[in-house]
C-alpha positions, 0 to 999 in steps of 0.5 A, spaced: 576 154 516 576 162 514 582 165 516 583 172 518 590 175 519 590 182 522 595 187 524 594 193 528 586 193 527 583 191 533 576 195 532 576 192 525 576 185 528 571 187 533 567 189 528 567 183 524 565 179 530 559 183 531 558 182 523 559 174 524 554 174 529 549 178 526 549 175 519 548 168 522 555 165 521 557 158 524 563 156 520 570 156 524 574 162 524 582 162 525 584 169 527 592 170 526 594 176 530 600 179 528 604 183 533 601 188 538 597 183 541 595 187 547 591 192 542 586 186 541 585 185 549 578 185 551 575 182 544 569 177 546 570 172 540 565 166 538 566 159 541 567 157 533 573 162 533 580 160 534 585 165 536 593 165 535 598 171 536 605 171 533 610 176 536 611 179 529 607 181 523 609 176 517 604 180 512 598 177 509 602 172 504 606 169 509 601 169 515 596 165 511 601 160 508 603 159 516 596 157 518 596 153 512 602 149 514 600 148 521 593 146 519 594 142 512 588 138 512 582 142 512 576 141 507 576 148 505 580 155 506 577 161 506 580 168 506 577 174 510 581 181 510 581 185 517 578 191 513 572 186 509 565 186 511 560 180 509 553 183 508 549 177 507 546 172 512 549 165 511 555 168 507 559 163 510 555 157 509 553 159 502 560 160 500 562 153 503 556 150 499 558 153 492 565 151 492 566 145 487 572 140 487 579 143 486 575 150 485 574 156 488 569 161 490 568 169 492 563 173 494 561 179 490 565 185 493 564 193 492 572 193 491 573 192 483 566 191 483 566 193 475 572 188 474 573 181 474 577 181 479 578 176 485 577 181 491 571 178 495 571 173 501 575 168 497 574 160 499 578 155 496 577 147 496 582 144 501 585 139 495 586 145 491 591 148 496 594 142 498 596 141 490 599 148 490 602 147 497 600 154 499 594 159 499 598 165 496 604 164 492 610 165 497 614 170 493 611 177 496 609 181 502 601 182 501 600 183 493 599 178 487 595 173 490 589 175 486 593 175 480 595 168 481 588 165 482 585 169 476 591 166 472 589 159 474 581 160 473 583 163 466 586 156 465 582 151 469 575 155 469 574 153 476 572 160 479 565 162 481 563 169 484 557 167 488 552 173 487 548 172 493 554 173 497 555 180 498 561 184 501 565 190 502 572 192 503 573 198 508 579 201 504 581 208 501 578 206 494 571 204 497 570 209 502 575 215 501 578 214 508 585 215 510 590 209 509 592 207 516 599 204 517 597 197 516 594 199 509 601 203 507 605 197 510 601 192 505 603 196 499 610 198 501 615 197 495 609 195 490 613 195 484 618 190 487 613 186 490 610 185 482 617 184 480 618 178 485 611 175 483 613 175 476 620 172 477 616 166 481 611 165 476 617 164 471 621 159 476 616 156 479 609 158 478 608 156 471 610 149 473 605 149 478 599 152 474 601 146 469 600 141 474 593 144 476 591 143 469 593 136 468 589 134 475 583 137 472 584 134 465 585 141 462 590 142 456 594 149 458 
């Protein structure tokens, strides 16, 4: 399933509903509304979407890992940010079909389009997530998940950018729009979050990386 965590962005989510329909998407979507549920009232969701409401905002990392902990047996886990827009027909099916065992795939996104960064819609094989026991490293509020999975890909060569699947981020970097509350909250204490990630990598992450490389019969 694809997971959309959202916080105070009802218009973004409504836009994603429209895009999902217009791009002929069919795969299941799980929406995690984090606080302020009344803002999302009146949105008509497709029958393939499941909606869960939490009273408080857990952040991107804990929100995604919360969904995984409650749904640990999915064949794949996809991430769509609430400020992200798929642009290609059948984007969901194409990503699902492209992922390999213990692999991950992303769309080609306008954010960091000239750099090899994991910035697109991302989809992980379910067994890969069960091997790590998290979708994003459980050490920060919002950031460094891309750094972790890029590190894994450098060791394991298990990441593919699906170029026929295009997407864009509606962010200050790509559009020049003013940062909203959700954006500001996500990157609060940026340096502190980076330090937390580096500390986690030393204490736990490197051992998990070794476990993945062993599973894929790759020497780290």
